[in-house]
C-alpha positions in Angstrom: 42.7 -13.8 92.2 41.3 -16.5 89.9 40.8 -20.1 90.8 42.5 -22.6 88.4 40.0 -25.2 87.5 42.3 -26.9 85.0 40.6 -30.2 84.3 42.6 -33.3 85.0 43.0 -36.0 82.3 40.9 -39.1 82.6 41.0 -42.3 80.6 38.2 -44.6 79.4 38.1 -47.9 81.2 36.4 -51.1 80.3 33.9 -52.5 82.8 31.0 -54.9 82.7 28.2 -53.1 81.1 24.4 -53.3 81.7 22.2 -51.0 79.5 20.9 -48.3 81.8 17.5 -46.8 81.8 17.2 -43.3 80.2 14.7 -40.6 80.8 13.8 -38.5 77.7 12.6 -35.1 78.6 10.7 -32.8 76.2 10.5 -29.2 77.7 7.5 -27.6 76.1 5.6 -24.3 76.0 2.7 -23.7 73.6 4.0 -25.9 70.8 1.1 -28.3 70.4 1.4 -28.1 66.6 4.9 -29.7 66.7 4.9 -31.5 70.0 3.2 -34.7 68.8 5.8 -35.3 66.2 8.5 -34.9 68.8 6.8 -37.3 71.1 6.3 -39.8 68.3 10.0 -39.8 67.6 10.7 -40.6 71.2 8.2 -43.5 71.2 9.8 -44.8 68.0 13.2 -45.3 69.7 14.6 -48.8 69.3 16.1 -48.7 72.8 13.6 -50.3 75.2 14.9 -49.0 78.5 13.5 -45.5 78.2 10.9 -43.2 79.9 9.3 -40.2 78.2 8.4 -37.1 80.2 6.9 -33.9 78.8 7.8 -30.9 81.1 5.1 -28.3 80.4 5.8 -24.7 81.3 2.2 -23.6 81.8 1.1 -23.9 78.2 -2.2 -22.2 77.3 -2.8 -24.2 74.1 -3.9 -27.8 74.0 -0.6 -29.2 75.1 -1.7 -30.6 78.5 -4.8 -32.3 77.0 -2.8 -33.9 74.2 -0.1 -35.3 76.5 -2.6 -36.6 78.9 -4.3 -38.4 76.0 -1.0 -40.2 75.3 -0.6 -41.5 78.9 -1.7 -45.0 77.7 1.5 -45.1 75.6 3.6 -44.3 78.6 4.1 -40.6 78.0 4.2 -38.8 81.3 3.3 -35.1 82.0 4.8 -32.8 84.6 3.4 -29.3 84.5 3.4 -26.1 86.5 3.0 -22.3 86.1 4.9 -20.6 83.4 8.3 -19.8 84.8 10.8 -19.9 81.9 12.9 -22.5 80.3 15.5 -23.2 83.1 12.8 -23.6 85.8 10.8 -25.9 83.5 13.9 -28.0 82.7 14.5 -28.4 86.4 10.9 -29.4 86.8 11.5 -32.2 84.4 14.8 -33.2 86.1 13.1 -33.4 89.5 11.1 -36.5 88.1 14.2 -38.4 87.0 15.2 -41.5 88.8 17.3 -43.0 86.0 21.1 -42.5 85.8 20.9 -40.8 82.4 18.7 -38.2 80.7 18.4 -37.1 77.1 16.8 -33.8 76.0 14.7 -33.1 72.9 13.1 -29.8 71.9 9.3 -29.7 71.5 9.6 -28.8 67.9 12.5 -31.2 67.0 12.6 -34.9 66.1 14.9 -37.6 67.4 16.5 -40.0 64.9 15.0 -43.4 65.6 18.2 -45.0 66.9 19.8 -42.1 68.7 19.4 -43.7 72.1 20.8 -47.1 71.1 23.7 -45.4 69.4 24.4 -43.2 72.5 24.2 -46.2 74.8 26.6 -48.2 72.5 29.0 -45.3 72.8 28.6 -45.3 76.6 29.3 -49.1 76.6 32.6 -48.4 74.7 33.5 -45.3 76.8 31.8 -45.7 80.2 33.9 -42.9 81.7 31.9 -40.4 79.6 29.6 -38.1 81.5 28.1 -36.5 78.3 27.8 -38.2 75.0 26.9 -35.7 72.3 26.5 -36.1 68.6 25.8 -34.3 65.4 22.7 -32.3 64.5 20.9 -31.9 61.2 19.3 -28.5 60.8 16.1 -28.7 58.8 13.4 -26.4 57.6 9.9 -26.4 59.0 9.0 -29.5 57.0 12.1 -31.3 58.3 13.9 -31.0 54.9 17.6 -31.1 55.8 19.5 -27.8 55.2 22.8 -28.1 57.1 24.8 -30.6 59.1 26.4 -29.5 62.3 29.2 -31.9 63.2 30.6 -32.1 66.7 34.2 -32.9 67.8 35.5 -35.3 70.4 36.9 -33.5 73.4 37.4 -36.4 75.8 41.2 -36.1 75.6 41.2 -32.4 75.0 39.5 -30.9 78.0 42.0 -28.0 78.4 41.2 -27.1 74.8 37.5 -27.4 75.4 37.7 -24.8 78.2 39.1 -22.3 75.8 36.7 -23.2 73.0 33.6 -22.9 75.3 35.0 -19.5 76.3 34.5 -18.4 72.7 31.3 -20.3 71.7 29.1 -23.2 72.6 30.2 -26.3 70.7 28.3 -29.0 72.6 24.9 -30.1 71.2 22.2 -30.1 73.9 19.4 -31.9 72.1 20.2 -35.6 71.6 23.0 -35.6 74.2 23.1 -38.5 76.7 23.8 -36.8 80.0 24.7 -38.5 83.2 22.8 -37.2 86.2 26.2 -37.0 87.8 26.7 -33.9 85.7 24.0 -32.1 87.5 25.3 -33.3 90.9 28.7 -31.9 90.1 27.8 -28.7 88.2 24.3 -27.9 89.5 21.0 -27.8 87.7 19.9 -25.1 85.2 20.3 -21.6 86.5 17.0 -19.6 86.4 19.2 -16.5 86.0 19.9 -17.7 82.4 16.5 -17.8 80.6 18.5 -18.0 77.4 21.7 -20.0 77.0 21.1 -22.1 80.1 22.5 -25.2 78.4 25.7 -23.3 77.3 26.0 -22.1 80.9 25.7 -25.6 82.2 28.5 -26.8 79.9 30.7 -23.9 81.0 30.3 -25.1 84.6 30.6 -28.8 83.9 33.7 -28.7 81.6 36.2 -29.0 84.4 34.3 -31.7 86.2 33.0 -33.9 83.5 34.1 -35.9 80.4 32.6 -35.1 77.0 32.6 -37.8 74.3 31.4 -37.3 70.7 29.3 -39.9 69.0 29.7 -39.2 65.3 26.0 -39.8 64.3 23.1 -37.4 63.8 20.8 -37.7 66.7 18.4 -34.8 66.2 16.5 -33.1 63.3 16.5 -29.5 64.6 13.6 -27.7 63.0 14.0 -24.1 62.0 10.6 -22.6 61.6 11.1 -18.9 62.2 9.5 -18.8 65.7 12.1 -20.8 67.5 12.7 -19.9 71.1 14.4 -16.6 71.7 14.3 -15.3 68.2 12.9 -12.0 67.0 13.6 -8.3 67.4 16.6 -8.3 65.1 19.0 -8.6 68.0 20.8 -11.6 69.5 18.7 -12.7 72.5 21.6 -14.7 73.8 24.0 -11.8 74.0 23.6 -11.1 77.7 23.9 -14.7 78.6 27.1 -15.1 76.6 28.5 -11.9 78.2 27.8 -13.3 81.7 29.2 -16.7 80.8 32.4 -15.1 79.6 32.7 -13.1 82.8 32.0 -16.2 84.9 34.6 -18.3 83.1 37.2 -15.5 83.5 36.6 -15.6 87.3 36.9 -19.4 87.5 39.6 -20.4 85.0 43.3 -19.8 84.6 43.7 -17.2 81.8 46.1 -19.5 80.1 43.3 -21.9 79.4 40.9 -19.2 78.2 43.5 -17.7 75.8 45.6 -20.6 74.6 46.6 -18.7 71.5 48.8 -16.4 73.5 52.4 -17.5 73.9 52.4 -17.2 77.7 55.8 -18.8 78.1 57.4 -16.0 76.1 55.9 -13.3 78.2 57.4 -12.3 81.6 55.0 -13.5 84.4 54.9 -10.0 85.7 53.0 -9.0 82.5 50.5 -11.8 82.5 47.8 -9.9 84.2 48.1 -6.9 81.8 48.1 -9.2 78.8 45.1 -11.1 80.1 43.2 -7.9 80.7 43.8 -6.8 77.1 42.7 -10.2 75.8 39.6 -10.2 78.0 38.6 -6.7 76.8 38.9 -7.9 73.2 36.8 -10.9 74.0 34.1 -8.8 75.5 34.1 -6.4 72.6 33.2 -9.4 70.4 30.1 -9.8 72.5 29.5 -6.0 72.3 29.7 -5.8 76.1 31.2 -2.3 75.9 31.0 -1.3 79.5 32.6 -4.5 80.7 35.3 -4.2 78.0 36.0 -0.6 79.1 36.6 -1.9 82.7 39.2 -4.4 81.5 40.9 -1.7 79.3 41.1 0.5 82.3 42.6 -2.4 84.3 45.0 -3.2 81.5 46.2 0.5 81.4 46.7 0.5 85.2 48.7 -2.7 84.9 51.0 -1.1 82.3 49.7 -2.8 79.2 50.7 0.2 77.1 49.9 0.5 73.4 47.6 -2.6 73.1 45.3 -1.2 75.8 45.5 2.3 74.3 44.4 1.1 70.9 41.4 -0.6 72.5 40.6 2.5 74.5 40.6 4.6 71.3 38.3 2.1 69.6 35.9 2.2 72.5 36.0 6.0 72.6 35.3 6.2 68.8 32.3 3.9 69.0 29.0 5.7 68.1 26.8 6.3 71.1 24.4 3.4 71.3 26.5 1.4 68.8 
């Protein structure tokens, strides 16, 4: 039986506002060639109430020495043995005493006024738990190549559940995140070395309010050796598969598959229809074994032809394909 985590609607309220302190965290591992530029963009922020922490994941290059040399500018270092991105992020979070945090990659650059813009959005919408913006994808020299624009989901949280079930649509870098998000949804899960930010959003969506600030906050540098790339395969595939399965177990299927006309289907058939839809969703992720389980369940529930078609497709799939 699934647990319905249908989010309840919230409204923005106007309250007396005092600009809060923000901790900027830069998780880093062996990126000394880009890290200085990232740190400089944090120091250049026009919002004064900020603290800068570099969370180092056991780098073997000159990262530690460089960051220590910047301590006179207020840049702080927290370091530990190499343990992977989620553990390193939690290492940084453990140092936070401010009510808000903002993340930036160690090879990316913050736009100089991103903090002041995010804080201004918070002033206007203090009920927001996450204020996310737009991202400019750039080449290795920070020449812009593509603008990724976000959407505002603050009044569409049911819709955000279904959208996150299909893909991650919330920018991590440059987002102003209340520490209440981590209190409600938990910190980054070490079981997700890839896609840990996406996993956090999938857990937080029913508990938190996401507000879009329509301004570019981050120059996201594409340099061919970005984290998790290589091998010709999608390094996030397993994380996405597990996120899909987790969301299936926690959310009402009507939220996950809003495109289905549930009201026109007899309730007795909902489980069978949901199992077919879930099998199709898992096939998109090439999670063949999991998809086969749901096809079998759909057949047992009397799904009939739709499940039979999927079963034939799975049977015809080349071995290893």
